[in-house]
N, C-alpha and C positions, 0 to 999 in steps of 0.2 A: 859381313862376311858370316856366315851360321855353320857352325863345325857343328853338321849332323849328316847321314846319308842320303845321298837322293834318294833311295829307295826306303827311309825311312819317310820323310816328307810324303811319298806318293801312297803308302801305306797307311797313313795317319787320314789322307784326303779320302781316300775311298771308304774309311770309318765313316767320316762328316758325311760323306755324300750320303750313305747307306742311312747316317741319324738320321737327317734333312728328309729323306724320301721317308723313313719311317713316322716322321712328323707332321709330312706335310707341310714342309717350310715353306712361306711365300719367299719370293727375291731377295737376295742378301748383296751388298755392295761387294762384299770379298766372294771370289768363288771358293771353292773347295781346296783348292792345293794351296793358294794364297792363305786362308783358314789356318789352314795346316802347319804354313810355313809361320803364320804368328803366335800361334799357340807355341810351338817348338822355341821359337826365339823367345819368350817370355819364359820358358821353363829355365833353358840353356842357358839366360846371361841373368836372369834374375830381376828383370827391368820392371817396372811399375807397370799398371794398364794405360797411365796417359802415356808413359814411355815408348812404349811397342805399340799402343796406337797410332802415337803419332810418325813413325818409321812405316806404317800401312797405310795411311790417311784418312784412319777413323778417330771416335772418339774413343775415350777409358772408357768410358759405360758399353761401347759397343766391343773394345776389346774386351771385358769382362765377359759379356754375355758370349762372343766367340770362345774363350777359355773353358767356360762353364760347359758349355755344348758341348765342346771334344774331350773335355776329363769323365764325363757321363759317359758318352760312345768306347774313349778307352775301358772303363771302368766294367763294361757290359760285355766286353770282347775275352777281359782275363776271365782263366780258370780260378776254379774256387778251390781251396785245398785238395781236396779228394781226386779232382781230376789233375792238378801238378804232382802229384806221387804214383800217377798211374804208370806202370812199369817197375814200380818197388814196393818188396814185400818183405816177410823174414829172412833175416840176415841182413839184409841192409841199415845202414844208417845216412842219416840229416843233420845236418845244424839247424838251430833255430837260434835268430838271435834280434834284438831290439837297437833302432837306431832312434836320435831323435832329429828331425829336420827342422830346423829354426826357423820363427818367423817374426813376424813384429808382434808389437804388444797390440792387443786390441782392448775393446771397453771391459768385457765379462772374461778378462785374464786369466783367473786364478787357477781354473780347470786346466790352463795351458803351459804351465810353469811347474818345471819340471826339479824337484828339490835335486835330482841325483846330477844333472847337469847344469843346475842354476841358470838357466836361461826358458826362453820360451818356445813351445815348439810341438809338434806331432806328432806321436809316437808310432813307430813302424815296425812289424815285425818279417823277418827276412828270413826265409828258409832255404840256403844251398846244399848242394852235393857236391859240389868242388865248380859246376854253376846254379846261378841262380834260379831257382825252379817255381818260388813263389814269394810274394809280396803280399801283407795284408793291405786293408782297408787302411789310412790313417784317425789314428782317434788322439783324444787333448795329450799333451806332454806329461801330465800328470799321474797318467797308467802305466802300474806298476808292469813290467814285460811280462810276468808270469799271467796276471790278471788278462793281459792283452791276446796273448798265446790262447790262453783259454776262450773268451771270448768270441775269437777268430777262428777257432775251429780244428786248427792245423795240431793240437795235442790229441785230439779226440780219431782224428784222421790217419797219425803215426799209429794211436795205440789199435783200431781198426785192422791194420795190414800188417800190424807188428814189428814196425819199425822203429828201429832204435831213433833216439832224439839226444846227440848230446847239446848241453849247453853250458851257459857260465851259471854262479853262484845266483842270479835273479831268479832262477827258476828253482832251486831247491825247495823238495817240499812235494814236489809237483805231484808226485808217483808216474803212473803208467808207465812208459817206455823211456822215460825222461832218466840221464844220468849226468849228474853237475862234478866237480870236482869234488873229491873225498876231504875233508877239513879236520877228521881227526888227527889225535894226535899218537895211534897208537900203529899197528902193522895194519898195512894196508887189506882191507876185506877182499876176499877170495876173488867175489864177484868183479871186483874192481879190476883186477890184475889184467883180463882181457884187455881193458882199455888204453894200457901201458903203449908207448909209441907214438907216430906219427897221430892215429887216432886220437889219440889221451888229450895232443895239444893241439885238436881242431878248434875248439872251443876259443880256446885264448887268439890264436890265428886268426879266427872268422871275426874277435871284435873287431882286430883293426882295419879287416874290409868290410865289415858292414856298411859305414857310410859312403862308401863309392859304390856299396851295390845299390845302395837306395837312390844313388844318382843314376842309376842306370835306369830307376822307376821312371822319372820326370823327363828322363828323354828316350824312354821306349825301347830298352837295348836289353830288356832283362830275357833271358835266354825263353822263356815260359809264363813269366808273369810280367802286369804293368799296372800303372796307376790305377787304386782303387780295386786292386786283386780281394778275392774273399767271399 
């Protein structure tokens, strides 16, 4: 039993259908709905391609092709950082935080090993404003959060719209409109006073929730983002 809404399966199957028409793909053993179901089962249950393929009567290699094609379709549909921030502007704020999605070790595993988390994985940047607005493409786990945020364009997108970014110490020194926790031993500077209270605690609270938001990526339940956004 797959614990995902029927509407989600329908939506993903529509994306698969559109992708097949775009590629003028030949006949497949699995229809669009079953392909969507296979992919969501793989992402939701974290099963191997061989395991999930066996449940649908296809080989592990075929399951891999189905998953790869579907994720490409989702990535094409997802908004970029500028699109995700539509409706926000000066006076608004968002949170930017990174999370590590664990992966199995691979032969060329060094770029995927995160010294911070002491495990292999992929770095994903998340931008919520109370609900998830945007998810970045996954980059090797060794990538520093600030480096990833800049590369994906979320820092520049917020600067362009003069949107305040609240972030943790990993983003210290970024400049632009990013505000990180004050580390000084003297009295809090005047321009930090306005960030006291609930908004000032947001980066710390967000760090506890980001991994759950990352799960929303692979389940397609992000408010305005999806796997491969950016």
